[in-house]
C-alpha positions in Angstrom: 0.2 -0.4 0.0 1.4 3.4 -0.9 0.6 6.7 0.8 -0.6 9.5 -1.4 -2.0 13.0 -1.2 -5.1 13.3 -3.9 -5.4 16.4 -5.4 -8.7 17.6 -5.8 -10.1 20.1 -8.3 -10.9 23.5 -6.7 -8.7 26.1 -5.3 -8.3 25.9 -1.7 -9.6 28.5 0.6 -5.9 30.1 1.1 -5.9 30.4 -2.6 -9.0 32.2 -2.6 -8.4 34.5 0.0 -5.0 35.4 -2.0 -7.1 36.4 -5.3 -9.3 38.4 -2.5 -6.7 40.1 -1.3 -5.2 41.3 -4.7 -8.5 42.6 -5.4 -8.2 44.7 -1.9 -10.7 42.4 -0.3 -11.0 39.9 2.6 -13.3 36.7 2.9 -15.5 37.0 5.8 -15.9 33.8 8.0 -19.2 32.6 6.3 -17.3 33.0 2.6 -14.5 30.8 4.0 -16.9 28.2 5.4 -18.4 28.1 2.3 -15.6 27.5 0.2 -14.9 24.7 2.8 -18.0 22.9 2.5 -17.8 23.3 -1.6 -14.3 21.7 -1.3 -15.6 18.8 1.0 -18.8 17.9 -1.3 -16.0 17.4 -4.1 -13.8 15.5 -1.8 -16.7 12.8 -0.9 -17.3 12.0 -4.5 -13.1 11.2 -4.6 -13.2 9.8 -1.2 -16.1 6.7 -2.5 -14.0 6.2 -5.3 -11.3 6.0 -3.5 -12.7 2.9 -1.6 -14.2 1.7 -4.5 -10.4 1.3 -5.7 -9.5 -1.0 -2.7 -8.1 2.2 -1.1 -9.0 4.0 2.5 -9.1 7.6 3.0 -6.5 9.0 6.2 -7.8 13.1 5.9 -8.6 15.2 4.1 -7.6 19.4 4.0 -9.5 22.2 2.3 -7.4 25.4 3.6 -3.8 25.3 2.7 -4.4 22.7 -0.1 -7.5 20.8 -1.3 -6.7 17.5 -0.9 -7.3 14.1 0.2 -4.1 11.5 2.1 -4.9 7.8 1.1 -3.6 4.8 1.5 -3.7 2.4 -1.8 -2.3 -0.2 -4.0 0.0 0.8 -6.3 -1.4 -0.6 -9.3 -4.5 1.2 -8.7 -2.4 4.8 -8.5 -3.1 5.2 -12.5 -6.7 4.9 -12.2 -6.9 7.3 -9.1 -5.0 9.9 -10.9 -8.0 9.4 -14.4 -10.7 10.2 -11.8 -12.3 13.3 -13.3 -12.1 15.6 -10.1 -8.7 14.5 -9.6 -5.8 16.9 -10.3 -2.9 15.0 -9.1 -1.8 12.3 -7.1 1.9 12.5 -5.3 3.9 10.6 -3.2 3.5 11.4 1.0 7.4 11.9 1.8 8.6 11.6 5.3 10.7 14.6 6.7 12.6 14.2 9.8 14.1 17.4 11.0 17.7 17.3 12.3 18.6 20.1 14.2 22.2 19.6 13.0 20.9 21.3 9.6 18.0 23.3 11.0 20.1 25.1 13.6 22.4 27.0 11.1 19.6 27.5 8.6 18.0 29.6 11.4 21.3 31.7 11.7 21.5 30.2 15.1 25.7 30.2 15.2 26.1 33.6 14.3 23.7 34.6 17.4 26.2 32.5 19.8 29.1 33.9 18.0 28.1 37.4 17.4 26.1 38.5 20.2 27.6 35.9 22.8 23.9 35.0 23.4 24.4 31.2 24.4 20.6 31.0 27.0 23.2 31.0 30.0 20.6 31.1 33.4 17.7 30.8 31.0 14.6 27.9 32.0 13.0 27.0 29.2 9.3 25.6 29.1 8.5 22.9 26.6 4.5 22.4 26.4 4.8 19.5 23.5 4.9 15.8 23.8 7.4 15.7 26.5 11.1 15.2 26.6 13.4 12.1 26.9 14.8 12.6 29.5 17.2 9.3 29.5 18.5 10.8 26.4 22.1 11.9 26.6 21.3 15.3 25.4 19.3 16.0 28.7 21.1 14.3 31.4 20.1 11.1 31.0 22.4 8.0 30.3 21.6 7.8 26.5 20.8 4.2 26.1 18.1 2.5 24.3 17.5 0.2 27.3 17.2 3.2 29.4 14.1 4.4 27.7 12.8 1.2 26.8 12.8 0.0 30.6 11.3 3.3 31.7 7.7 3.1 32.5 6.1 6.6 31.1 3.6 6.9 33.8 5.6 6.8 36.9 8.5 8.1 38.2 11.5 5.6 38.4 13.8 6.5 41.7 16.9 8.2 40.3 15.4 8.5 36.9 13.8 12.3 37.3 14.8 14.9 37.4 18.0 15.4 35.6 20.7 18.1 35.9 19.0 19.5 32.4 15.5 18.8 32.6 14.6 19.8 36.3 11.1 19.2 36.5 7.6 18.0 34.5 4.3 16.7 34.0 2.0 14.7 31.7 -1.2 16.3 31.8 -3.0 14.1 29.0 -1.1 10.9 29.6 0.7 8.4 27.3 -1.9 7.4 24.5 -4.6 10.5 24.4 -5.7 11.1 21.1 -8.3 14.4 20.8 -9.1 13.0 17.2 -10.0 9.4 18.6 -14.0 8.6 19.0 -12.9 6.3 21.8 -13.5 8.2 25.0 -10.7 5.8 26.8 -8.5 7.7 24.6 -10.0 11.0 23.7 -10.2 11.4 27.9 -7.0 12.9 29.4 -5.5 10.5 31.9 -2.6 13.0 33.6 0.5 11.1 35.4 3.7 12.4 36.9 5.7 11.4 34.4 6.8 13.7 31.4 8.8 11.2 29.2 8.3 11.8 25.5 6.0 9.7 23.9 6.2 11.0 20.2 9.7 12.4 19.7 8.8 16.1 18.8 8.8 17.0 22.2 12.5 16.3 22.7 13.5 17.8 19.1 12.3 21.4 20.2 13.5 20.3 23.6 17.3 19.8 21.7 16.8 23.2 19.9 16.1 25.1 22.6 18.6 23.9 25.1 20.2 20.4 24.4 24.3 20.2 24.4 24.0 18.0 21.1 25.2 14.6 20.7 28.0 12.8 18.6 26.9 10.1 16.1 27.5 7.2 19.0 25.3 8.6 21.6 27.7 10.0 23.5 27.3 13.9 25.0 29.3 16.3 22.7 31.1 19.3 24.8 31.1 22.5 22.7 34.4 23.5 21.1 33.9 27.4 20.8 30.8 28.1 23.7 31.0 26.8 27.3 28.0 24.6 27.9 25.4 27.1 29.3 23.4 26.6 32.7 20.2 26.8 31.4 17.2 24.6 32.5 14.4 22.8 30.9 10.6 21.9 32.3 9.0 19.1 30.2 5.6 19.5 30.1 3.2 16.5 27.9 -0.2 18.4 26.4 0.0 17.7 23.0 -2.5 14.5 21.7 -0.8 11.7 19.5 -0.7 12.4 15.9 -3.3 10.2 14.2 -0.9 8.9 11.9 2.1 7.8 14.5 3.1 4.4 15.7 1.2 3.8 19.3 4.2 2.4 20.8 6.0 5.9 22.4 9.3 4.0 22.3 9.3 4.1 18.5 10.4 7.5 17.3 12.9 8.1 20.3 14.4 4.9 20.3 14.7 5.0 16.3 16.1 8.2 16.5 19.2 7.2 18.6 19.9 4.4 16.0 20.2 7.3 13.4 23.8 7.8 12.6 24.9 11.5 12.0 27.9 13.1 11.0 30.1 14.4 13.8 32.6 16.3 11.8 30.4 20.0 10.9 32.8 22.9 11.8 30.6 24.5 14.0 29.6 22.8 17.3 27.0 24.7 19.8 25.6 24.7 23.2 22.1 23.7 22.2 22.2 21.8 19.1 21.8 18.0 18.7 22.6 15.8 15.7 20.1 13.5 16.8 17.3 12.9 14.3 14.0 13.0 15.9 10.9 11.9 14.0 7.7 13.9 14.2 
């Protein structure tokens, strides 16, 4: 089965708004709602055809893009693309953010080097999917076993807090998904352990205050900048994305296995070479 995004005929809300803005106008909330309703009607026709072709509809979007994400057998993609209301069919590509690229892209090294702003003595609250405090980047042992053996609903003695992540709480629970129709899943089940259940929160925390790790998982010390006395607070308040694996350990454990080069010419107090999937 392939995961593809089907572009449906008809301009999305953002394009209609841009056209109106060129004319010195702005769409009202009612007008935008009408556009969405019309687009959804077109998408329902395509969705029915997808099911007839043996595929499954994953989600539909109308604002930035008029499309339907589907899973379908590769041999049926040409038939899908030939449907009257279909404008194009494209593969859904998986992107993995890596701080080794995103930090210099943002121009952060220039701020460290030119202004001496390293985040020293700053406390940062990460309201996201939690933080993998077992990772070496956040004061943990940095082994897959440390993460796999950690019960994400309770605080085991000696595991949390760490020197880096000094506090945190899980406000929704490990299995929370606001989009689910199952009340056992769409109802928050708070627990005291803010261990990351997705990987996104750890990626954000690494950008904000991680000293960085090498490809072998060992903590990297900055060459030109001292490691800042910066503390992180973890808050898990995000629902689990619908299309992600339901196992908390998947993204974080896989991230540790991603080989990253340690030969870059810059080093930083808040960069990490670990790849975190979102």
